[in-house]
C-alpha positions in Angstrom: -49.0 4.4 -162.2 -45.8 6.1 -163.6 -42.8 6.3 -161.4 -42.8 9.9 -159.8 -39.5 11.3 -158.3 -39.6 11.6 -154.5 -39.0 15.4 -154.7 -42.3 16.0 -156.6 -44.5 13.7 -154.2 -45.3 15.9 -151.2 -47.1 14.1 -148.5 -48.9 15.8 -145.5 -45.9 15.2 -143.3 -43.6 17.0 -145.9 -46.0 19.9 -146.1 -46.4 20.3 -142.3 -42.7 20.2 -141.6 -42.7 24.0 -142.4 -45.4 24.5 -139.8 -43.3 22.5 -137.2 -40.3 24.6 -137.8 -42.4 27.6 -137.6 -43.7 26.6 -134.2 -40.4 25.6 -133.0 -38.7 28.9 -133.9 -41.4 31.4 -133.8 -44.6 30.6 -131.8 -43.2 28.7 -128.8 -40.4 31.2 -128.0 -42.6 34.2 -128.5 -45.3 32.8 -126.0 -42.5 32.0 -123.6 -40.9 35.4 -123.6 -44.3 37.1 -123.4 -45.2 35.0 -120.3 -41.9 35.6 -118.7 -42.3 39.5 -119.4 -45.7 39.4 -117.8 -44.5 37.5 -114.7 -43.5 39.5 -111.6 -41.1 38.1 -109.1 -40.8 39.7 -105.7 -37.9 39.2 -103.3 -39.0 38.2 -99.8 -37.0 37.8 -96.5 -39.3 34.8 -95.2 -37.9 31.4 -96.0 -40.1 29.3 -98.5 -42.6 26.7 -97.0 -41.1 23.4 -98.2 -43.5 21.3 -96.0 -45.5 20.2 -99.1 -42.4 19.7 -101.3 -41.6 16.1 -102.5 -38.1 14.8 -102.1 -36.9 12.4 -104.8 -34.3 9.8 -104.1 -31.3 8.8 -106.4 -33.3 5.7 -107.3 -36.3 7.9 -108.5 -34.0 10.0 -110.5 -32.5 7.0 -112.1 -36.0 5.6 -112.8 -37.1 8.7 -114.4 -34.0 8.8 -116.5 -34.3 5.2 -117.5 -38.1 5.5 -118.7 -37.1 8.6 -120.6 -34.4 6.8 -122.5 -36.6 3.7 -123.1 -39.3 5.9 -124.6 -36.8 7.8 -126.7 -35.4 4.5 -127.8 -38.7 3.1 -128.8 -39.4 6.3 -130.8 -36.3 5.9 -132.7 -36.6 2.3 -133.4 -40.2 3.0 -134.6 -39.0 5.6 -136.9 -36.3 3.2 -138.2 -38.7 0.5 -139.0 -41.1 3.0 -140.7 -38.4 4.3 -142.9 -37.3 0.8 -143.8 -40.9 -0.2 -144.7 -41.5 2.9 -146.6 -38.5 2.2 -148.8 -39.6 -1.3 -149.3 -43.0 -0.1 -150.4 -41.6 2.4 -152.9 -39.3 -0.3 -154.2 -42.4 -2.8 -154.6 -44.5 -0.1 -156.3 -41.5 0.7 -158.8 -41.3 -3.1 -159.4 -45.0 -3.3 -160.0 -44.9 -0.4 -162.4 -42.2 -1.9 -164.6 -43.9 -5.3 -164.5 -46.2 -4.6 -167.3 -43.5 -3.3 -169.4 -41.6 -6.5 -169.2 -44.5 -8.7 -169.9 
């Protein structure tokens, strides 16, 4: 297999990047603002009924924050490992492509 520049090799992830950008900057905000325009909020003089509300302690808030940070850290680590092994795979394919030329 001849060596192909990275810019020429478009994978499914590279092609769907445009879709992700379009979703983030067009579809999601449009749906949000459409829904907010359709919502009607009426002022009332009666106090809200908070009998079914759940109170969260400082420990609960810290736990939610820690779990969020752990999940984010795992996602970043997984991404870094994937990038490293992808680069290693490209390097191996390049070395295998030049091997028949040397021999």
